[in-house]
C-alpha positions in Angstrom: 0.0 0.0 0.0 1.0 3.6 -0.4 2.2 5.4 2.8 4.3 8.3 4.0 7.6 7.3 5.6 10.2 9.0 7.7 13.4 7.3 6.7 15.9 9.8 8.1 15.9 12.7 10.6 16.7 15.4 8.1 13.5 17.3 8.6 10.1 17.7 6.7 11.8 18.0 3.3 13.2 14.5 3.6 9.8 12.8 4.3 8.7 10.7 1.4 5.9 8.5 0.0 6.3 4.9 -1.1 5.1 1.4 -1.0 5.0 -0.4 2.4 3.5 -3.6 3.7 -0.2 -3.4 4.7 -0.7 -3.5 8.4 -2.1 -6.6 10.1 -5.5 -6.3 11.6 -5.1 -9.1 14.1 -6.6 -7.9 17.4 -7.0 -4.4 16.0 -9.5 -2.5 14.0 -8.3 -2.3 10.4 -9.4 1.1 8.9 -9.5 2.3 5.3 -8.1 5.8 5.9 -10.1 8.6 4.3 -8.3 11.5 6.0 -5.5 12.0 8.5 -4.6 15.0 10.6 -1.1 16.5 10.5 0.2 18.1 13.7 3.4 19.7 15.1 4.6 16.4 16.6 5.1 15.0 13.1 7.3 18.0 12.3 9.3 17.2 15.4 9.5 13.5 14.6 11.0 14.3 11.2 13.9 15.8 13.0 14.1 13.3 15.9 13.0 16.0 18.3 9.8 14.5 19.6 9.7 12.6 23.0 8.7 9.3 21.3 11.2 8.2 18.7 10.0 5.2 16.7 12.7 3.1 15.0 13.4 4.2 11.4 11.8 3.9 8.9 8.3 4.4 10.2 4.9 5.6 9.0 3.9 8.8 10.9 0.4 10.1 11.6 -1.4 10.0 15.0 -5.1 10.6 14.1 -7.4 9.6 11.3 -10.9 9.1 10.1 -12.1 6.4 7.8 -14.2 3.2 7.3 -13.7 -0.1 9.2 -12.5 -2.9 7.0 -12.4 -5.5 9.7 -12.6 -5.6 13.5 -12.2 -8.1 16.3 -15.4 -10.0 17.1 -15.3 -8.7 20.7 -15.2 -5.1 19.6 -18.2 -2.9 19.0 -17.2 -2.1 15.4 -18.3 -3.8 12.2 -17.1 -3.4 8.5 -18.5 -0.3 7.0 -18.6 1.7 10.2 -17.5 5.3 10.0 -14.9 6.0 12.7 -12.2 8.4 14.0 -9.1 6.9 15.6 -6.0 7.8 17.6 -3.2 5.7 16.0 0.0 7.2 17.6 1.8 6.4 14.3 0.7 4.9 11.0 -2.2 7.2 10.0 -0.5 8.6 6.9 -1.3 5.5 4.8 -4.1 3.9 2.8 -4.9 1.6 5.7 -4.1 1.7 9.5 -4.6 -0.9 12.2 -5.6 0.6 15.6 -6.2 -0.7 19.0 -10.1 -0.8 19.5 -9.8 1.2 22.7 -8.7 4.2 20.6 -11.4 4.0 17.9 -14.6 6.0 18.1 -17.8 6.2 16.1 -17.9 9.2 13.8 -21.4 10.9 13.8 -23.0 10.7 10.4 -23.2 14.5 9.8 -19.4 14.8 10.3 -17.1 14.6 7.3 -13.9 12.5 7.3 -11.8 15.6 7.1 -13.5 17.0 10.1 -13.3 13.7 12.0 -9.5 13.6 11.4 -9.2 17.1 13.0 -10.8 16.3 16.3 -9.0 13.8 18.6 -5.7 15.5 19.2 -6.7 19.2 19.2 -10.1 19.0 20.7 -9.1 16.2 23.1 -6.2 18.4 24.3 -8.4 21.5 24.6 -11.1 19.6 26.6 -8.5 18.0 28.9 -6.8 21.4 29.3 -9.9 23.5 30.0 -12.2 21.1 31.7 -10.0 18.7 33.7 -6.8 20.6 34.3 -8.1 24.1 34.1 -11.4 23.4 36.0 -13.3 25.9 33.7 -16.4 27.2 35.3 -19.4 28.7 33.6 -18.9 32.4 32.7 -15.2 32.5 33.3 -13.0 34.5 30.9 -10.4 32.8 28.8 -7.3 34.1 26.9 -6.0 31.8 24.1 -2.5 32.1 22.6 -1.8 30.8 19.1 -5.5 31.2 18.6 -5.5 30.7 14.8 -3.8 27.3 15.0 -5.3 23.9 15.5 -5.0 23.9 19.3 -6.0 27.5 19.5 -9.2 27.3 17.4 -10.2 24.1 19.3 -9.6 25.8 22.6 -11.8 28.7 21.6 -14.7 26.4 20.5 -14.4 24.0 23.5 -14.4 27.0 25.9 -17.5 28.4 24.3 -19.3 25.0 24.1 -18.7 24.3 27.7 -19.8 27.6 29.2 -17.0 30.1 29.2 -17.8 33.8 29.1 -15.6 36.1 27.1 -12.9 34.4 25.0 -10.0 36.6 23.8 -7.6 35.4 21.1 -3.9 36.3 20.8 -2.6 36.1 17.2 0.3 37.3 15.2 -1.6 39.0 12.4 -5.0 40.6 11.7 -5.7 37.9 9.2 -5.2 35.2 11.9 -7.4 37.3 14.1 -10.2 36.9 11.6 -9.7 33.2 11.7 -9.9 33.2 15.5 -13.1 35.3 15.6 -14.7 33.1 12.9 -13.9 30.1 15.2 -15.8 31.8 18.0 -13.5 34.2 19.8 -15.2 37.4 21.1 -12.2 39.5 20.2 -8.5 39.3 19.4 -5.3 41.2 20.1 -2.0 41.1 18.3 0.8 39.1 20.0 3.3 41.9 19.8 2.8 43.9 23.0 -0.4 41.9 23.9 -0.1 42.7 27.6 -0.2 46.4 27.0 -3.0 46.0 24.5 -5.0 44.3 27.3 -4.1 46.8 30.0 -6.6 46.6 32.8 -8.0 43.2 31.8 -7.6 40.0 33.7 -8.5 36.4 32.8 -9.5 33.3 34.8 -7.8 30.9 32.4 -5.0 31.3 29.9 -4.4 28.7 27.3 -0.7 28.7 26.2 0.6 26.3 23.5 3.3 28.9 22.6 5.5 29.5 25.7 8.6 31.7 25.3 8.3 35.4 26.2 4.5 35.3 26.3 4.4 33.2 29.4 5.6 35.8 31.9 3.2 38.5 30.5 0.4 36.0 30.6 1.0 35.4 34.4 0.5 39.1 35.0 -2.9 38.9 33.3 -4.3 36.2 35.5 -7.2 37.1 37.9 -7.1 35.9 41.5 -7.4 32.1 41.4 -6.5 32.2 37.7 -4.9 29.2 35.9 -2.3 29.4 33.2 -2.4 26.1 31.2 1.0 25.0 29.8 0.3 23.0 26.6 3.5 23.4 24.6 6.3 25.5 23.4 5.9 26.2 19.7 8.0 29.4 20.2 10.9 27.1 21.0 11.9 28.6 24.4 10.8 26.9 27.6 10.0 29.6 30.2 10.7 29.5 33.9 8.3 30.4 36.8 9.2 32.8 39.6 7.0 31.0 42.1 6.8 34.0 44.5 4.4 35.6 41.9 2.1 32.6 42.2 2.1 32.9 46.0 1.4 36.7 46.0 -1.3 36.6 43.4 -3.0 33.3 44.4 -2.6 31.9 40.8 -1.6 28.6 39.3 0.6 27.3 36.5 -0.9 24.0 35.4 0.8 21.4 33.2 -1.3 19.8 30.4 0.1 16.5 29.3 -2.8 15.2 27.3 -0.9 12.4 25.5 0.6 10.6 28.5 -2.7 10.9 30.3 -4.9 9.3 27.7 -2.4 6.7 26.4 -2.1 5.4 30.0 -5.9 5.6 30.5 -7.9 4.8 27.3 -11.2 5.1 29.3 -10.4 8.8 29.8 -10.1 9.4 26.1 -13.4 7.6 25.5 -15.1 9.9 28.1 -13.6 12.9 26.3 -14.9 11.7 23.0 -18.4 11.0 24.5 -18.4 14.6 25.8 -17.3 16.2 22.6 -19.3 14.1 20.1 -22.7 15.6 20.7 -21.3 19.1 20.2 -19.5 17.9 17.1 -22.8 16.5 15.7 -24.7 19.7 16.2 -21.9 21.9 14.7 -21.1 23.7 18.0 -17.6 22.2 17.5 -16.5 22.7 13.9 -12.8 22.2 13.4 -11.1 24.9 11.3 -9.3 23.2 8.4 -6.3 25.1 7.1 -5.8 22.9 4.1 -6.5 19.4 2.6 -3.8 17.8 0.5 -3.2 14.4 -1.1 -0.7 12.3 0.8 1.9 12.8 -2.0 2.1 16.4 -0.9 3.0 15.6 2.7 6.1 17.8 2.6 4.0 20.8 1.8 1.6 19.9 4.7 4.5 19.6 7.2 6.1 22.8 6.1 2.8 24.7 6.4 2.9 23.8 10.1 6.7 24.3 10.5 6.6 27.7 9.0 3.6 28.8 11.1 1.4 29.3 8.1 -1.4 26.9 9.2 -4.7 28.4 10.4 -6.5 25.5 12.0 -5.9 21.8 11.1 -3.8 20.5 8.2 -5.3 17.4 6.6 -3.8 14.8 4.2 -5.8 12.2 2.2 -4.7 8.9 0.6 
């Protein structure tokens, strides 16, 4: 079958497409892949910089949507079922074999491209805001990187689960329009965002960016506010002066969605069950930056690596 392969650690430009053996469906749900989501971890994997390092060569791709080809008798799935799945690796291929615990029914109104954009970004946003951030109805939320996949998901999850005002932080006005279209009430430009928000405070800050934004974000927290650390797309990992947390009664909260759900598949299923009704009604509607055929995987990875993506990047076999 045709599949994307990482054969060296020379970066996105070295990722290629070729023929590989089809996966075995023994004990797993074998899925005909219709769409797969591309994320920042695949960019890091192409350079050997991600925390998990599969042996070379390997087929990347952590999330997908498609149609069941075969499934274990004891599973709840049957051939022909529409599903979304978390594969960890192997999604950038014509077929993928996935542990049944990480396969979920895809509501009929939801397209495969949309289904492939949900699990990582919306699962992370839900885990961040509802479990780690303890979001309460009416609370204010500030979202960094708000035009990206995690950012747009965080905006929509916050709104769907009762947040009050949601403010986006973006690098350009064009990305601000993406964020407001996703549901943000307003946006500010990242350059000097603290000064632009003078006088404002927020109950929750969603930060997948890190770097210099972190310290200024701490200063924008309301009493009992929570800053959710999701990632460091800016590259720099900030440090916390904990006396500020003591004096302001605020918290910095780590959000390790991957380790959490991989160790507890039942937690991921509960997240999917909470998100699926909002997905079916359109309250959660992933922003798709681009859809490309699998043969153009390098372009898809570079769109993310060069910070051009607004929403989710999708590839199709």
